[in-house]
Biotite code that builds the C-alpha atoms (Angstrom):
import biotite.structure as struc

atoms = struc.array([
    struc.Atom([-11.866, 91.421, 173.898], chain_id="A", res_id=1, res_name="MET", atom_name="CA", element="C"),
    struc.Atom([-12.661, 92.004, 170.206], chain_id="A", res_id=2, res_name="ILE", atom_name="CA", element="C"),
    struc.Atom([-14.346, 88.617, 169.973], chain_id="A", res_id=3, res_name="THR", atom_name="CA", element="C"),
    struc.Atom([-16.506, 89.307, 173.029], chain_id="A", res_id=4, res_name="ALA", atom_name="CA", element="C"),
    struc.Atom([-17.549, 92.691, 171.621], chain_id="A", res_id=5, res_name="PHE", atom_name="CA", element="C"),
    struc.Atom([-18.485, 91.207, 168.253], chain_id="A", res_id=6, res_name="ILE", atom_name="CA", element="C"),
    struc.Atom([-20.539, 88.387, 169.755], chain_id="A", res_id=7, res_name="HIS", atom_name="CA", element="C"),
    struc.Atom([-22.317, 90.755, 172.143], chain_id="A", res_id=8, res_name="GLN", atom_name="CA", element="C"),
    struc.Atom([-23.708, 92.888, 169.352], chain_id="A", res_id=9, res_name="PHE", atom_name="CA", element="C"),
    struc.Atom([-24.130, 90.252, 166.641], chain_id="A", res_id=10, res_name="SER", atom_name="CA", element="C"),
    struc.Atom([-26.492, 87.703, 168.132], chain_id="A", res_id=11, res_name="SER", atom_name="CA", element="C"),
    struc.Atom([-29.495, 86.672, 166.082], chain_id="A", res_id=12, res_name="ALA", atom_name="CA", element="C"),
    struc.Atom([-31.815, 87.601, 168.933], chain_id="A", res_id=13, res_name="LYS", atom_name="CA", element="C"),
    struc.Atom([-30.431, 91.152, 169.169], chain_id="A", res_id=14, res_name="SER", atom_name="CA", element="C"),
    struc.Atom([-30.627, 91.545, 165.399], chain_id="A", res_id=15, res_name="PHE", atom_name="CA", element="C"),
    struc.Atom([-34.288, 90.523, 165.312], chain_id="A", res_id=16, res_name="VAL", atom_name="CA", element="C"),
    struc.Atom([-35.218, 92.870, 168.153], chain_id="A", res_id=17, res_name="ASN", atom_name="CA", element="C"),
    struc.Atom([-33.389, 95.871, 166.682], chain_id="A", res_id=18, res_name="ILE", atom_name="CA", element="C"),
    struc.Atom([-34.504, 95.421, 163.070], chain_id="A", res_id=19, res_name="THR", atom_name="CA", element="C"),
    struc.Atom([-38.139, 95.015, 164.102], chain_id="A", res_id=20, res_name="GLU", atom_name="CA", element="C"),
    struc.Atom([-38.112, 98.716, 164.975], chain_id="A", res_id=21, res_name="LYS", atom_name="CA", element="C"),
    struc.Atom([-35.931, 99.852, 162.053], chain_id="A", res_id=22, res_name="LEU", atom_name="CA", element="C"),
    struc.Atom([-37.717, 98.034, 159.227], chain_id="A", res_id=23, res_name="TYR", atom_name="CA", element="C"),
    struc.Atom([-40.692, 100.452, 158.849], chain_id="A", res_id=24, res_name="PRO", atom_name="CA", element="C"),
    struc.Atom([-38.342, 103.454, 158.771], chain_id="A", res_id=25, res_name="PHE", atom_name="CA", element="C"),
    struc.Atom([-36.136, 102.053, 155.996], chain_id="A", res_id=26, res_name="PHE", atom_name="CA", element="C"),
    struc.Atom([-39.120, 100.863, 153.973], chain_id="A", res_id=27, res_name="LEU", atom_name="CA", element="C"),
    struc.Atom([-41.121, 104.104, 154.139], chain_id="A", res_id=28, res_name="ILE", atom_name="CA", element="C"),
    struc.Atom([-38.140, 106.409, 153.554], chain_id="A", res_id=29, res_name="VAL", atom_name="CA", element="C"),
    struc.Atom([-36.718, 104.184, 150.818], chain_id="A", res_id=30, res_name="GLY", atom_name="CA", element="C"),
    struc.Atom([-39.927, 103.827, 148.806], chain_id="A", res_id=31, res_name="VAL", atom_name="CA", element="C"),
    struc.Atom([-40.761, 107.533, 149.237], chain_id="A", res_id=32, res_name="SER", atom_name="CA", element="C"),
    struc.Atom([-37.338, 108.613, 147.970], chain_id="A", res_id=33, res_name="MET", atom_name="CA", element="C"),
    struc.Atom([-37.503, 106.168, 145.067], chain_id="A", res_id=34, res_name="LEU", atom_name="CA", element="C"),
    struc.Atom([-40.851, 107.579, 143.991], chain_id="A", res_id=35, res_name="ILE", atom_name="CA", element="C"),
    struc.Atom([-39.484, 111.135, 144.280], chain_id="A", res_id=36, res_name="LEU", atom_name="CA", element="C"),
    struc.Atom([-36.231, 110.376, 142.462], chain_id="A", res_id=37, res_name="GLY", atom_name="CA", element="C"),
    struc.Atom([-37.800, 108.388, 139.635], chain_id="A", res_id=38, res_name="TRP", atom_name="CA", element="C"),
    struc.Atom([-40.662, 110.871, 139.153], chain_id="A", res_id=39, res_name="THR", atom_name="CA", element="C"),
    struc.Atom([-38.227, 113.784, 139.058], chain_id="A", res_id=40, res_name="TRP", atom_name="CA", element="C"),
    struc.Atom([-35.813, 111.983, 136.763], chain_id="A", res_id=41, res_name="GLY", atom_name="CA", element="C"),
    struc.Atom([-38.338, 110.491, 134.341], chain_id="A", res_id=42, res_name="LEU", atom_name="CA", element="C"),
    struc.Atom([-40.786, 113.382, 134.089], chain_id="A", res_id=43, res_name="LEU", atom_name="CA", element="C"),
    struc.Atom([-39.052, 116.631, 134.999], chain_id="A", res_id=44, res_name="PHE", atom_name="CA", element="C"),
    struc.Atom([-35.310, 116.309, 134.324], chain_id="A", res_id=45, res_name="ALA", atom_name="CA", element="C"),
    struc.Atom([-34.311, 117.806, 130.948], chain_id="A", res_id=46, res_name="PRO", atom_name="CA", element="C"),
    struc.Atom([-33.318, 115.770, 127.911], chain_id="A", res_id=47, res_name="GLN", atom_name="CA", element="C"),
    struc.Atom([-29.656, 114.943, 127.483], chain_id="A", res_id=48, res_name="ASP", atom_name="CA", element="C"),
    struc.Atom([-28.001, 116.910, 124.668], chain_id="A", res_id=49, res_name="ALA", atom_name="CA", element="C"),
    struc.Atom([-26.483, 113.755, 123.138], chain_id="A", res_id=50, res_name="VAL", atom_name="CA", element="C"),
    struc.Atom([-28.638, 110.795, 124.239], chain_id="A", res_id=51, res_name="GLN", atom_name="CA", element="C"),
    struc.Atom([-32.017, 112.491, 124.354], chain_id="A", res_id=52, res_name="GLY", atom_name="CA", element="C"),
    struc.Atom([-34.539, 110.718, 126.587], chain_id="A", res_id=53, res_name="ASN", atom_name="CA", element="C"),
    struc.Atom([-32.781, 107.343, 126.469], chain_id="A", res_id=54, res_name="SER", atom_name="CA", element="C"),
    struc.Atom([-30.402, 108.464, 129.251], chain_id="A", res_id=55, res_name="TYR", atom_name="CA", element="C"),
    struc.Atom([-33.288, 108.428, 131.766], chain_id="A", res_id=56, res_name="ARG", atom_name="CA", element="C"),
    struc.Atom([-32.691, 104.750, 132.458], chain_id="A", res_id=57, res_name="ILE", atom_name="CA", element="C"),
    struc.Atom([-29.687, 105.856, 134.523], chain_id="A", res_id=58, res_name="ILE", atom_name="CA", element="C"),
    struc.Atom([-32.094, 106.516, 137.397], chain_id="A", res_id=59, res_name="PHE", atom_name="CA", element="C"),
    struc.Atom([-32.581, 102.739, 137.577], chain_id="A", res_id=60, res_name="LEU", atom_name="CA", element="C"),
    struc.Atom([-29.326, 101.462, 136.094], chain_id="A", res_id=61, res_name="HIS", atom_name="CA", element="C"),
    struc.Atom([-26.789, 103.448, 138.096], chain_id="A", res_id=62, res_name="VAL", atom_name="CA", element="C"),
    struc.Atom([-28.303, 102.767, 141.545], chain_id="A", res_id=63, res_name="PRO", atom_name="CA", element="C"),
    struc.Atom([-28.655, 99.080, 140.633], chain_id="A", res_id=64, res_name="SER", atom_name="CA", element="C"),
    struc.Atom([-25.019, 98.540, 139.686], chain_id="A", res_id=65, res_name="VAL", atom_name="CA", element="C"),
    struc.Atom([-23.825, 100.544, 142.693], chain_id="A", res_id=66, res_name="ILE", atom_name="CA", element="C"),
    struc.Atom([-25.680, 98.283, 145.108], chain_id="A", res_id=67, res_name="PHE", atom_name="CA", element="C"),
    struc.Atom([-24.834, 95.129, 143.155], chain_id="A", res_id=68, res_name="ALA", atom_name="CA", element="C"),
    struc.Atom([-21.236, 95.787, 144.200], chain_id="A", res_id=69, res_name="GLU", atom_name="CA", element="C"),
    struc.Atom([-21.969, 97.134, 147.692], chain_id="A", res_id=70, res_name="LEU", atom_name="CA", element="C"),
    struc.Atom([-24.104, 94.141, 148.653], chain_id="A", res_id=71, res_name="ILE", atom_name="CA", element="C"),
    struc.Atom([-21.305, 91.774, 147.666], chain_id="A", res_id=72, res_name="TYR", atom_name="CA", element="C"),
    struc.Atom([-18.778, 93.837, 149.635], chain_id="A", res_id=73, res_name="PHE", atom_name="CA", element="C"),
    struc.Atom([-21.117, 93.659, 152.649], chain_id="A", res_id=74, res_name="PHE", atom_name="CA", element="C"),
    struc.Atom([-21.303, 89.882, 152.202], chain_id="A", res_id=75, res_name="MET", atom_name="CA", element="C"),
    struc.Atom([-17.495, 89.673, 152.094], chain_id="A", res_id=76, res_name="ALA", atom_name="CA", element="C"),
    struc.Atom([-17.243, 91.526, 155.429], chain_id="A", res_id=77, res_name="VAL", atom_name="CA", element="C"),
    struc.Atom([-19.810, 89.138, 156.906], chain_id="A", res_id=78, res_name="CYS", atom_name="CA", element="C"),
    struc.Atom([-17.879, 86.177, 155.465], chain_id="A", res_id=79, res_name="ALA", atom_name="CA", element="C"),
    struc.Atom([-14.709, 87.275, 157.250], chain_id="A", res_id=80, res_name="LEU", atom_name="CA", element="C"),
    struc.Atom([-16.639, 87.686, 160.496], chain_id="A", res_id=81, res_name="MET", atom_name="CA", element="C"),
    struc.Atom([-18.005, 84.160, 160.140], chain_id="A", res_id=82, res_name="HIS", atom_name="CA", element="C"),
    struc.Atom([-14.676, 82.577, 159.210], chain_id="A", res_id=83, res_name="LEU", atom_name="CA", element="C"),
    struc.Atom([-12.543, 84.412, 161.782], chain_id="A", res_id=84, res_name="VAL", atom_name="CA", element="C"),
    struc.Atom([-14.902, 84.846, 164.743], chain_id="A", res_id=85, res_name="TRP", atom_name="CA", element="C"),
    struc.Atom([-17.510, 82.139, 163.979], chain_id="A", res_id=86, res_name="ARG", atom_name="CA", element="C"),
    struc.Atom([-20.395, 84.621, 164.091], chain_id="A", res_id=87, res_name="VAL", atom_name="CA", element="C"),
    struc.Atom([-23.504, 82.678, 163.040], chain_id="A", res_id=88, res_name="LYS", atom_name="CA", element="C"),
    struc.Atom([-25.492, 85.816, 162.290], chain_id="A", res_id=89, res_name="LEU", atom_name="CA", element="C"),
    struc.Atom([-22.902, 86.800, 159.675], chain_id="A", res_id=90, res_name="ALA", atom_name="CA", element="C"),
    struc.Atom([-23.592, 83.585, 157.741], chain_id="A", res_id=91, res_name="ALA", atom_name="CA", element="C"),
    struc.Atom([-27.330, 84.173, 158.022], chain_id="A", res_id=92, res_name="TYR", atom_name="CA", element="C"),
    struc.Atom([-26.888, 87.664, 156.564], chain_id="A", res_id=93, res_name="LEU", atom_name="CA", element="C"),
    struc.Atom([-24.831, 86.356, 153.639], chain_id="A", res_id=94, res_name="ILE", atom_name="CA", element="C"),
    struc.Atom([-27.499, 83.789, 152.788], chain_id="A", res_id=95, res_name="LYS", atom_name="CA", element="C"),
    struc.Atom([-30.224, 86.437, 153.071], chain_id="A", res_id=96, res_name="SER", atom_name="CA", element="C"),
    struc.Atom([-28.372, 89.099, 151.060], chain_id="A", res_id=97, res_name="ALA", atom_name="CA", element="C"),
    struc.Atom([-27.304, 86.853, 148.162], chain_id="A", res_id=98, res_name="ALA", atom_name="CA", element="C"),
    struc.Atom([-30.724, 86.601, 146.426], chain_id="A", res_id=99, res_name="PRO", atom_name="CA", element="C"),
    struc.Atom([-31.204, 90.365, 146.786], chain_id="A", res_id=100, res_name="ILE", atom_name="CA", element="C"),
    struc.Atom([-27.747, 90.912, 145.299], chain_id="A", res_id=101, res_name="GLY", atom_name="CA", element="C"),
    struc.Atom([-28.516, 88.559, 142.418], chain_id="A", res_id=102, res_name="ALA", atom_name="CA", element="C"),
    struc.Atom([-31.809, 90.354, 141.743], chain_id="A", res_id=103, res_name="MET", atom_name="CA", element="C"),
    struc.Atom([-30.309, 93.859, 141.718], chain_id="A", res_id=104, res_name="ILE", atom_name="CA", element="C"),
    struc.Atom([-27.335, 92.731, 139.600], chain_id="A", res_id=105, res_name="THR", atom_name="CA", element="C"),
    struc.Atom([-29.742, 91.249, 137.056], chain_id="A", res_id=106, res_name="PHE", atom_name="CA", element="C"),
    struc.Atom([-31.666, 94.535, 136.998], chain_id="A", res_id=107, res_name="ILE", atom_name="CA", element="C"),
    struc.Atom([-28.387, 96.372, 136.441], chain_id="A", res_id=108, res_name="GLY", atom_name="CA", element="C"),
    struc.Atom([-27.452, 94.086, 133.536], chain_id="A", res_id=109, res_name="LEU", atom_name="CA", element="C"),
    struc.Atom([-30.926, 94.266, 132.001], chain_id="A", res_id=110, res_name="LEU", atom_name="CA", element="C"),
    struc.Atom([-31.205, 98.049, 132.268], chain_id="A", res_id=111, res_name="SER", atom_name="CA", element="C"),
    struc.Atom([-27.692, 98.399, 130.881], chain_id="A", res_id=112, res_name="GLY", atom_name="CA", element="C"),
    struc.Atom([-28.634, 96.265, 127.890], chain_id="A", res_id=113, res_name="SER", atom_name="CA", element="C"),
    struc.Atom([-31.730, 98.395, 127.260], chain_id="A", res_id=114, res_name="ILE", atom_name="CA", element="C"),
    struc.Atom([-29.553, 101.512, 127.472], chain_id="A", res_id=115, res_name="TRP", atom_name="CA", element="C"),
    struc.Atom([-27.013, 99.969, 125.100], chain_id="A", res_id=116, res_name="GLY", atom_name="CA", element="C"),
    struc.Atom([-29.478, 99.569, 122.217], chain_id="A", res_id=117, res_name="ILE", atom_name="CA", element="C"),
    struc.Atom([-29.866, 103.324, 121.433], chain_id="A", res_id=118, res_name="PRO", atom_name="CA", element="C"),
    struc.Atom([-26.401, 104.233, 122.769], chain_id="A", res_id=119, res_name="THR", atom_name="CA", element="C"),
    struc.Atom([-24.145, 101.559, 121.218], chain_id="A", res_id=120, res_name="TRP", atom_name="CA", element="C"),
    struc.Atom([-26.506, 100.073, 118.663], chain_id="A", res_id=121, res_name="GLY", atom_name="CA", element="C"),
    struc.Atom([-26.468, 96.679, 120.368], chain_id="A", res_id=122, res_name="THR", atom_name="CA", element="C"),
    struc.Atom([-27.955, 95.203, 123.545], chain_id="A", res_id=123, res_name="TRP", atom_name="CA", element="C"),
    struc.Atom([-24.754, 93.378, 124.544], chain_id="A", res_id=124, res_name="TRP", atom_name="CA", element="C"),
    struc.Atom([-20.989, 93.759, 124.231], chain_id="A", res_id=125, res_name="GLN", atom_name="CA", element="C"),
    struc.Atom([-18.283, 91.652, 125.855], chain_id="A", res_id=126, res_name="TRP", atom_name="CA", element="C"),
    struc.Atom([-17.054, 94.867, 127.390], chain_id="A", res_id=127, res_name="ASP", atom_name="CA", element="C"),
    struc.Atom([-14.802, 94.660, 130.475], chain_id="A", res_id=128, res_name="ALA", atom_name="CA", element="C"),
    struc.Atom([-17.323, 96.385, 132.767], chain_id="A", res_id=129, res_name="ARG", atom_name="CA", element="C"),
    struc.Atom([-20.292, 94.387, 131.470], chain_id="A", res_id=130, res_name="ILE", atom_name="CA", element="C"),
    struc.Atom([-18.444, 91.058, 131.526], chain_id="A", res_id=131, res_name="THR", atom_name="CA", element="C"),
    struc.Atom([-17.134, 91.537, 135.073], chain_id="A", res_id=132, res_name="SER", atom_name="CA", element="C"),
    struc.Atom([-20.652, 92.484, 136.213], chain_id="A", res_id=133, res_name="THR", atom_name="CA", element="C"),
    struc.Atom([-21.982, 89.318, 134.578], chain_id="A", res_id=134, res_name="LEU", atom_name="CA", element="C"),
    struc.Atom([-19.368, 87.362, 136.541], chain_id="A", res_id=135, res_name="ILE", atom_name="CA", element="C"),
    struc.Atom([-20.677, 89.046, 139.702], chain_id="A", res_id=136, res_name="LEU", atom_name="CA", element="C"),
    struc.Atom([-24.204, 87.856, 138.850], chain_id="A", res_id=137, res_name="PHE", atom_name="CA", element="C"),
    struc.Atom([-22.886, 84.315, 138.322], chain_id="A", res_id=138, res_name="ILE", atom_name="CA", element="C"),
    struc.Atom([-21.066, 84.532, 141.659], chain_id="A", res_id=139, res_name="MET", atom_name="CA", element="C"),
    struc.Atom([-24.322, 85.382, 143.432], chain_id="A", res_id=140, res_name="TYR", atom_name="CA", element="C"),
    struc.Atom([-26.029, 82.394, 141.828], chain_id="A", res_id=141, res_name="LEU", atom_name="CA", element="C"),
    struc.Atom([-23.052, 80.172, 142.650], chain_id="A", res_id=142, res_name="GLY", atom_name="CA", element="C"),
    struc.Atom([-23.150, 81.178, 146.310], chain_id="A", res_id=143, res_name="ILE", atom_name="CA", element="C"),
    struc.Atom([-26.849, 80.317, 146.555], chain_id="A", res_id=144, res_name="LEU", atom_name="CA", element="C"),
    struc.Atom([-26.360, 77.026, 144.694], chain_id="A", res_id=145, res_name="THR", atom_name="CA", element="C"),
    struc.Atom([-23.396, 76.029, 146.848], chain_id="A", res_id=146, res_name="LEU", atom_name="CA", element="C"),
    struc.Atom([-25.236, 76.682, 150.100], chain_id="A", res_id=147, res_name="HIS", atom_name="CA", element="C"),
    struc.Atom([-28.324, 74.842, 148.909], chain_id="A", res_id=148, res_name="GLY", atom_name="CA", element="C"),
    struc.Atom([-26.355, 71.746, 147.927], chain_id="A", res_id=149, res_name="SER", atom_name="CA", element="C"),
    struc.Atom([-25.404, 70.799, 151.507], chain_id="A", res_id=150, res_name="PHE", atom_name="CA", element="C"),
    struc.Atom([-27.678, 69.280, 154.106], chain_id="A", res_id=151, res_name="SER", atom_name="CA", element="C"),
    struc.Atom([-25.167, 70.185, 156.834], chain_id="A", res_id=152, res_name="ASN", atom_name="CA", element="C"),
    struc.Atom([-25.956, 73.881, 157.203], chain_id="A", res_id=153, res_name="LEU", atom_name="CA", element="C"),
    struc.Atom([-22.902, 74.708, 159.314], chain_id="A", res_id=154, res_name="GLU", atom_name="CA", element="C"),
    struc.Atom([-20.615, 73.260, 156.639], chain_id="A", res_id=155, res_name="LYS", atom_name="CA", element="C"),
    struc.Atom([-22.623, 75.091, 153.976], chain_id="A", res_id=156, res_name="ALA", atom_name="CA", element="C"),
    struc.Atom([-22.171, 78.370, 155.876], chain_id="A", res_id=157, res_name="ASP", atom_name="CA", element="C"),
    struc.Atom([-18.408, 77.926, 156.004], chain_id="A", res_id=158, res_name="ARG", atom_name="CA", element="C"),
    struc.Atom([-17.947, 76.937, 152.354], chain_id="A", res_id=159, res_name="LEU", atom_name="CA", element="C"),
    struc.Atom([-20.261, 79.750, 151.273], chain_id="A", res_id=160, res_name="MET", atom_name="CA", element="C"),
    struc.Atom([-18.183, 82.239, 153.257], chain_id="A", res_id=161, res_name="SER", atom_name="CA", element="C"),
    struc.Atom([-14.959, 80.985, 151.662], chain_id="A", res_id=162, res_name="ILE", atom_name="CA", element="C"),
    struc.Atom([-16.449, 81.374, 148.185], chain_id="A", res_id=163, res_name="LEU", atom_name="CA", element="C"),
    struc.Atom([-17.634, 84.913, 148.995], chain_id="A", res_id=164, res_name="VAL", atom_name="CA", element="C"),
    struc.Atom([-14.136, 85.927, 150.145], chain_id="A", res_id=165, res_name="VAL", atom_name="CA", element="C"),
    struc.Atom([-12.573, 84.473, 146.995], chain_id="A", res_id=166, res_name="ILE", atom_name="CA", element="C"),
    struc.Atom([-15.084, 86.255, 144.763], chain_id="A", res_id=167, res_name="GLY", atom_name="CA", element="C"),
    struc.Atom([-14.525, 89.694, 146.304], chain_id="A", res_id=168, res_name="VAL", atom_name="CA", element="C"),
    struc.Atom([-11.501, 90.129, 144.022], chain_id="A", res_id=169, res_name="VAL", atom_name="CA", element="C"),
    struc.Atom([-14.002, 90.842, 141.240], chain_id="A", res_id=170, res_name="ASN", atom_name="CA", element="C"),
    struc.Atom([-15.285, 94.045, 142.899], chain_id="A", res_id=171, res_name="ILE", atom_name="CA", element="C"),
    struc.Atom([-12.178, 96.198, 142.249], chain_id="A", res_id=172, res_name="PRO", atom_name="CA", element="C"),
    struc.Atom([-12.028, 94.714, 138.744], chain_id="A", res_id=173, res_name="ILE", atom_name="CA", element="C"),
    struc.Atom([-15.571, 95.976, 138.062], chain_id="A", res_id=174, res_name="ILE", atom_name="CA", element="C"),
    struc.Atom([-14.744, 99.359, 139.563], chain_id="A", res_id=175, res_name="LYS", atom_name="CA", element="C"),
    struc.Atom([-11.471, 99.912, 137.666], chain_id="A", res_id=176, res_name="LYS", atom_name="CA", element="C"),
    struc.Atom([-12.306, 98.068, 134.435], chain_id="A", res_id=177, res_name="SER", atom_name="CA", element="C"),
    struc.Atom([-12.966, 101.270, 132.484], chain_id="A", res_id=178, res_name="VAL", atom_name="CA", element="C"),
    struc.Atom([-9.555, 102.611, 133.570], chain_id="A", res_id=179, res_name="ASP", atom_name="CA", element="C"),
    struc.Atom([-7.553, 99.419, 133.041], chain_id="A", res_id=180, res_name="TRP", atom_name="CA", element="C"),
    struc.Atom([-8.950, 98.431, 129.628], chain_id="A", res_id=181, res_name="TRP", atom_name="CA", element="C"),
    struc.Atom([-10.275, 100.132, 126.518], chain_id="A", res_id=182, res_name="SER", atom_name="CA", element="C"),
    struc.Atom([-14.041, 99.704, 126.818], chain_id="A", res_id=183, res_name="THR", atom_name="CA", element="C"),
    struc.Atom([-17.256, 101.057, 125.373], chain_id="A", res_id=184, res_name="LEU", atom_name="CA", element="C"),
    struc.Atom([-18.491, 101.819, 128.862], chain_id="A", res_id=185, res_name="HIS", atom_name="CA", element="C"),
    struc.Atom([-17.977, 105.435, 129.845], chain_id="A", res_id=186, res_name="GLN", atom_name="CA", element="C"),
    struc.Atom([-15.917, 106.346, 132.951], chain_id="A", res_id=187, res_name="PRO", atom_name="CA", element="C"),
    struc.Atom([-17.696, 107.265, 136.170], chain_id="A", res_id=188, res_name="ALA", atom_name="CA", element="C"),
    struc.Atom([-19.543, 110.587, 135.952], chain_id="A", res_id=189, res_name="SER", atom_name="CA", element="C"),
    struc.Atom([-19.602, 111.018, 139.734], chain_id="A", res_id=190, res_name="ILE", atom_name="CA", element="C"),
    struc.Atom([-16.442, 110.961, 141.831], chain_id="A", res_id=191, res_name="SER", atom_name="CA", element="C"),
    struc.Atom([-16.040, 111.423, 145.570], chain_id="A", res_id=192, res_name="VAL", atom_name="CA", element="C"),
    struc.Atom([-12.820, 113.384, 145.069], chain_id="A", res_id=193, res_name="SER", atom_name="CA", element="C"),
    struc.Atom([-13.376, 114.884, 141.634], chain_id="A", res_id=194, res_name="GLY", atom_name="CA", element="C"),
    struc.Atom([-16.961, 116.110, 141.759], chain_id="A", res_id=195, res_name="GLY", atom_name="CA", element="C"),
    struc.Atom([-19.505, 115.350, 139.062], chain_id="A", res_id=196, res_name="SER", atom_name="CA", element="C"),
    struc.Atom([-19.779, 115.903, 135.321], chain_id="A", res_id=197, res_name="SER", atom_name="CA", element="C"),
    struc.Atom([-23.574, 115.547, 135.459], chain_id="A", res_id=198, res_name="ILE", atom_name="CA", element="C"),
    struc.Atom([-25.750, 118.660, 135.400], chain_id="A", res_id=199, res_name="ASP", atom_name="CA", element="C"),
    struc.Atom([-27.416, 119.282, 138.801], chain_id="A", res_id=200, res_name="PRO", atom_name="CA", element="C"),
    struc.Atom([-30.893, 118.957, 137.236], chain_id="A", res_id=201, res_name="SER", atom_name="CA", element="C"),
    struc.Atom([-30.010, 115.321, 136.489], chain_id="A", res_id=202, res_name="MET", atom_name="CA", element="C"),
    struc.Atom([-27.635, 114.700, 139.399], chain_id="A", res_id=203, res_name="LEU", atom_name="CA", element="C"),
    struc.Atom([-30.069, 115.485, 142.223], chain_id="A", res_id=204, res_name="TYR", atom_name="CA", element="C"),
    struc.Atom([-32.793, 113.001, 141.175], chain_id="A", res_id=205, res_name="PRO", atom_name="CA", element="C"),
    struc.Atom([-30.057, 110.429, 140.550], chain_id="A", res_id=206, res_name="LEU", atom_name="CA", element="C"),
    struc.Atom([-28.653, 110.833, 144.074], chain_id="A", res_id=207, res_name="LEU", atom_name="CA", element="C"),
    struc.Atom([-32.171, 110.641, 145.530], chain_id="A", res_id=208, res_name="ILE", atom_name="CA", element="C"),
    struc.Atom([-32.754, 107.444, 143.535], chain_id="A", res_id=209, res_name="SER", atom_name="CA", element="C"),
    struc.Atom([-29.488, 105.944, 144.825], chain_id="A", res_id=210, res_name="VAL", atom_name="CA", element="C"),
    struc.Atom([-30.342, 106.718, 148.457], chain_id="A", res_id=211, res_name="ILE", atom_name="CA", element="C"),
    struc.Atom([-33.941, 105.552, 148.006], chain_id="A", res_id=212, res_name="GLY", atom_name="CA", element="C"),
    struc.Atom([-32.883, 102.248, 146.477], chain_id="A", res_id=213, res_name="LEU", atom_name="CA", element="C"),
    struc.Atom([-30.331, 101.762, 149.240], chain_id="A", res_id=214, res_name="GLY", atom_name="CA", element="C"),
    struc.Atom([-32.924, 102.212, 151.975], chain_id="A", res_id=215, res_name="PHE", atom_name="CA", element="C"),
    struc.Atom([-35.380, 99.960, 150.129], chain_id="A", res_id=216, res_name="THR", atom_name="CA", element="C"),
    struc.Atom([-32.787, 97.209, 149.748], chain_id="A", res_id=217, res_name="LEU", atom_name="CA", element="C"),
    struc.Atom([-31.928, 97.459, 153.442], chain_id="A", res_id=218, res_name="ILE", atom_name="CA", element="C"),
    struc.Atom([-35.639, 96.970, 154.210], chain_id="A", res_id=219, res_name="ALA", atom_name="CA", element="C"),
    struc.Atom([-35.739, 93.943, 151.897], chain_id="A", res_id=220, res_name="LEU", atom_name="CA", element="C"),
    struc.Atom([-32.571, 92.635, 153.539], chain_id="A", res_id=221, res_name="GLY", atom_name="CA", element="C"),
    struc.Atom([-34.091, 92.977, 156.995], chain_id="A", res_id=222, res_name="ILE", atom_name="CA", element="C"),
    struc.Atom([-37.212, 91.129, 155.858], chain_id="A", res_id=223, res_name="LEU", atom_name="CA", element="C"),
    struc.Atom([-35.193, 88.366, 154.191], chain_id="A", res_id=224, res_name="SER", atom_name="CA", element="C"),
    struc.Atom([-32.752, 87.933, 157.075], chain_id="A", res_id=225, res_name="SER", atom_name="CA", element="C"),
    struc.Atom([-35.463, 87.863, 159.743], chain_id="A", res_id=226, res_name="ARG", atom_name="CA", element="C"),
    struc.Atom([-37.303, 85.190, 157.790], chain_id="A", res_id=227, res_name="SER", atom_name="CA", element="C"),
    struc.Atom([-34.140, 83.110, 157.446], chain_id="A", res_id=228, res_name="TYR", atom_name="CA", element="C"),
    struc.Atom([-33.231, 83.542, 161.112], chain_id="A", res_id=229, res_name="ILE", atom_name="CA", element="C"),
    struc.Atom([-36.693, 82.301, 162.128], chain_id="A", res_id=230, res_name="PHE", atom_name="CA", element="C"),
    struc.Atom([-36.089, 79.235, 159.947], chain_id="A", res_id=231, res_name="THR", atom_name="CA", element="C"),
    struc.Atom([-32.589, 78.476, 161.234], chain_id="A", res_id=232, res_name="ARG", atom_name="CA", element="C"),
    struc.Atom([-33.362, 79.218, 164.889], chain_id="A", res_id=233, res_name="GLU", atom_name="CA", element="C"),
    struc.Atom([-36.889, 77.824, 164.928], chain_id="A", res_id=234, res_name="LYS", atom_name="CA", element="C"),
    struc.Atom([-36.189, 75.464, 167.831], chain_id="A", res_id=235, res_name="ASN", atom_name="CA", element="C"),
    struc.Atom([-34.625, 78.108, 170.057], chain_id="A", res_id=236, res_name="LYS", atom_name="CA", element="C"),
    struc.Atom([-36.614, 79.241, 173.074], chain_id="A", res_id=237, res_name="LYS", atom_name="CA", element="C"),
    struc.Atom([-36.272, 82.956, 172.245], chain_id="A", res_id=238, res_name="TRP", atom_name="CA", element="C"),
    struc.Atom([-37.823, 82.400, 168.803], chain_id="A", res_id=239, res_name="ILE", atom_name="CA", element="C"),
    struc.Atom([-40.843, 80.666, 170.326], chain_id="A", res_id=240, res_name="LEU", atom_name="CA", element="C"),
    struc.Atom([-41.227, 83.530, 172.807], chain_id="A", res_id=241, res_name="GLU", atom_name="CA", element="C"),
    struc.Atom([-40.838, 86.163, 170.084], chain_id="A", res_id=242, res_name="HIS", atom_name="CA", element="C"),
    struc.Atom([-43.442, 84.577, 167.823], chain_id="A", res_id=243, res_name="VAL", atom_name="CA", element="C"),
])
């Protein structure tokens, strides 16, 4: 029963039809919120009492590292769906999400390094949080390299999914690294259960930036996955009819 339900709502054809209508919404809302959040944060939020204007990179850095982890977690869920229930669409989504995850993780690392220069006096430290995030970036690249090294795409999908599941152990390490080890990286300033230590004048544009980036990345994911589906299913009758 579970298998039938999953396959009914996870066919490539259904995904293409649904996302065709959703893509403009996610793109317009995402870009609009990003512009609002970044404009508010960069131009109108007050200076930080300790870091001055250098803290403003959080409006790029924090959303980036949040979605670097969330995209990988999404890929891990898709990997389980592919390995357990043989859902082809799940493998397509992993392959489509991986380059987006690699890009946003790189942005998170780069923006963190820029932030580190005025904050720590250096652009890089082998800090637990930074190092585990670098491992995440390498995992994204490894997933793409592994899949691209096989001519048998079904075998590539399966091995890619196995690697994604193995690599998901790094996500809680990234999340808890500042609690488990002594690091330069500060603890989380926003907590679901414990509120926020950030002033509302800085918090609101940050939250808008997080939501805006999330919607924008979903739009990019839809675009990437639809393109990959058209490539993998190019000989199917429904693709020819859709095009």
